[in-house]
ROVO-918449 format. One record per residue (C-alpha): x, y, z. Coordinates in steps of 0.25 Angstrom, whole numbers, plus 2048, in hexadecimal, padded with zeros to 3 digits. Each point is the difference from the previous one (the first is absolute). Example, Ala and Ser with C-alpha at 12.3 -4.5 7.8 and 13.67 -1.06 7.14 Angstrom:
8317EE81F
80680E7FE
This chain:
393D591DC
80D801808
8017FD80F
80080C809
80680180E
7F880880B
80C807807
7FE80380F
7FF80F802
80E807801
80380A80B
80080E7FC
80E801804
8047F97F3
7FB80C7F8
80780A808
7F3804807
7FC7FE80F
7F47F8803
7F980C805
8038087F4
7FC7F57F7
7F37FF807
7FE80F7FF
8038007F1
7F67F57FD
7F5807807
80280E7FC
80780580C
80D808801
80580A7F6
7FA8007F2
80B7FD7F5
7FF8067F2
8027F77F4
7FF8037F1
7FD7F47F7
8008007F1
7F67F87F8
7FC7FF7F1
7F18007FC
7FE7F17FF
7F67F7807
80B7F9808
80380D807
7F47FC808
8077FC80D
80680E802
7F38077FD
7F87F6809
80A80280B
7FF80F800
7F18017FD
7FC7F580A
80980580B
80A7F5801
80C80A7FF
7FA80980A
7FD7F580A
8107FE801
80380F802
8038027F1
7FD80D7F9
8017FB7F1
7FF8087F4
7FE7F97F3
8068077F3
7FD7FB7F2
80E7FF7F9
7FA7FF7F2
80B7F87FA
8097F5806
80D8087FD
7FA80B808
7FD7F680C
80E7FB7FE
80780D801
7F780680B
8027F3808
80F8017FE
80180E804
7F87FE80D
7F48097FB
7F87F3802
8047F780C
7F97F47F9
7F87FD7F4
7F67F77F9
8097FB7F5
8047F57F6
8067F4807
80B8007F6
80380F800
80C7FF809
8057F47F9
8008087F3
80880B806
80A7F6806
8017F97F2
80380D7F9
7F38007F8
7FB80D807
80880B805
7FC80980C
80180E7FC
80480580E
80F802804
8067FC80D
7F87F4803
8057F2804
8027F67F5
7F47F8803
7F780B807
7F37F7801
7FB7F5809
7F47F77FE
7F97FF80D
7F47F87FD
7F67FD7F4
7F38077FE
7FA7F77F6
8007F47F6
7FA7FF7F3
7F68097F9
8088067F4
7FE7FE7F2
8048017F1
7F68077F7
8008017F1
7F98097F6
7F27FB7FC
8057FE7F1
80A7F5805
7F47F8806
8037F47F8
80B7FD80A
7F57FC80A
8037FD80E
80B7F8807
8087FB7F4
80D8077FF
8047F97F3
7F38057F9
80280E805
80E8007FA
7FB7FC7F3
7F680B800
80B80A804
8097FC7F5
7F58007F5
7FA80D804
80E807801
7FC80580E
80D805806
7FE80980C
7FC7FB80E
7FF80780D
8067FC80E
80280880C
80F800804
80C7F97FA
8037F4808
7F3802807
7F57F5803
7F88047F3
80C8007F8
8037F2804
7F27FB7FE
8008057F2
80D7FB7FC
7FE7F2807
7F27FF7F8
8078047F3
80B7F6802
7F67F5803
7FA8037F2
80D8007F9
80180F7FF
80E807803
7FE810801
80E8027F9
7FF7F67F5
7F18037FD
80380F800
7F680380C
80180D808
7FC7FE80F
7FD80E805
80080580F
7F3807802
7FA80480E
7F57F7803
7F480A800
8058047F2
7FF7F27FA
7F28017FB
80180D7F9
80D7FC7F9
7F87F47FB
7F48087FC
80980A7F8
8077F47FA
80E803805
8007F2805
7F97F37FB
8007FA80E
80580180E
8037F980D
7FB80780C
7F97FE80D
7F1802802
7F78087FE
8078047F3
7FD7F37F9
7F2800804
7FF80E7FA
8047FC7F2
7F57F6801
7F5809805
80480B7F6
7FF7F47F5
80E8037FB
8087F4805
7FF7F2806
8087F880A
8087F67F9
8077FB80D
7FF80280F
80D800808
7FA7F5809
7FF7F87F4
80F8027FE
8037FD80E
7F67FD80B
80280980C
80C8077FA
80780B808
7FA80E7FB
80180C809
80880280C
80280A80B
80E8067FD
80780880A
80D8087FF
80C7FC808
80080C809
7F27FD804
8027F1802
80D803808
7FC80C808
7F17FF802
7FE7F1803
7F580180A
7F88097F7
8027F67F4
7FC7F4808
7F3808804
7FE8047F2
8017F17FC
7F77FC80B
7F580A7FB
8027FB7F2
7FE7F1804
7F3804807
7FB8077F3
8047F57F7
7F87F6808
7F4809800
8028037F1
8017F27FC
7F27FC806
7F77FF7F4
7F5806809
80880D7FF
8038007F1
7F580B7FD
80580980B
80E7FF7FC
7FC8047F2
7F980C805
80C804809
80A7FF7F5
7F88057F4
80080E804
80880B7F8
80B80180A
8037F1800
7FD7F87F3
7F68097F9
7F87F57FA
7F17FB802
7FD7F680A
7FB7F77F6
80D8007F8
8077FD80D
7F67F6808
7FD7F67F5
80E7FC7FE
80480180E
7F57F6803
8067F77F6
7F58027F5
8078037F3
7F98057F3
80B7FD7F6
7FB8097F5
7FF7FF7F1
7F67F4801
80B7F8807
7F67FD80B
80280080F
8097F980A
7FE7FF80F
80C7FF80A
7FD7FC80E
80D7FD808
8098067F5
7F980E7FF
80880C805
8037FC80F
80580980B
8027F680C
7FC7F17FC
8027FB80F
80D807801
8067FA7F3
7FF80D7F8
80880A809
80D7F7802
80B8057F7
8077F47FA
80F8017FC
7FE7F57F6
7F68097F8
80B80B800
80A7F67FA
7F67FC7F6
7FF80E7FA
80F8017FF
8007F37F9
7F58057F6
80880D7FD
80C7F77FB
7F77F57FA
7F880B7F8
80D8077FB
7FE80D808
80E7FE807
80B7F77FC
8007F780C
7FB7FE80E
80680C809
80C7FC808
7FD7FC80E
7F18007FC
7FD7F880D
80780B809
7F980B7F9
7F27F9802
8047FE80F
80380E802
7F38057F9
7F57F7805
7FD80280E
7FB7F2804
80580080E
7F980E803
7F47FB7FA
8007F3809
80180980C
7F48087FC
7F87F57FC
8037F980D
7FB80C808
7F48017F8
7FC7F1801
8027FE7F1
8067F27FC
80D8017F8
8017F67F4
80C7F7800
8038017F1
80980C7FF
80B7F97F8
7F77F47FB
7FF7FC7F1
7F38047F9
7F97FE7F3
7FC80B7F6
7F37FA7FA
8008077F2
80B7F77FB
8017F680C
80E805803
8067FD80E
80A80A806
80A7FB80A
80680C807
80C7F7804
8037FF7F1
7FB80D7F9
8097FD7F4
7F77F57FB
7F580A7FE
80A80A7FA
8047F57F5
7F27FB7FE
7FA8037F2
């Protein structure tokens, strides 16, 4: 576990807020400020729902509306246009846009319209295959590749080009020796809540998505979990709080209070004693629209893998929202890793020019440190430290990303 540094509380003047105004904002005094947040129906939207339903936003004078974006391209475009001030979104969504893998369908916006303010969760995604591929078993990418080739399975779902699920799927395939281009595989972008229906209708033979849509394939006896994302990379970055540049630049006080409320919600949601209540809060139709059982078991780290593959228990590496302050911190090293994967996996010709400069612009580590200090949350000291991805024991050094690009 990386070391963490407990920063002393910064003055509110550092965030453009007077001390008195900052106190009012954090206790519900002063004028209420309206904020619209986008989200997608996934278990990891929990911090936003908890912050709203348990009153963490209201405590800070925030009148928050949550709107289901239905798909990641819709979230991307509503965030870029300013219809959403912030959103629960894929950590790598702004990196995909910056690398040209995804194009914002809104005119008149900055070249890089998004900022990563903080992380919302680690872990908790998965790769599901149809039950007739069950001889692939669990946790063996090489064996899974053999089954995919021998059965002629060709179509697989992911949620967004260059998104986290796209990369977990491609990384897993590469670890088993599969190359989507050479092996003639089609990786289709599908909104997360539509994944199971596409599997059930045999439009795809497998997919990578967040929970509870892997669990649903198991409960409906149509699919099995062949790999979890935490088995690929323990404590990997997953969803982030993305903000548009206008909100970040012009409503700094509101943004910092929003982040403070989410930190409180993350701490609460990460407590195993609250798992069942989290599942109840988010499972309703307007949020995730899944049964509490589909949500709660995997949220607690108890996985029925399906297709007679047995079960697996995750404790520290279950879906995490806070993890003593280690989860919410957005790391620039992780963003550089995604750029390196885009190049290594053949999605772009090479690392983007000035990749470090782009990452420095997008990832708001300094603002996060200010907010964390104000909230008494320790800030990790591993922002640009090397780390190891456990599936293939590959160490990434952000000072030398070309080494990862050239790795085969």
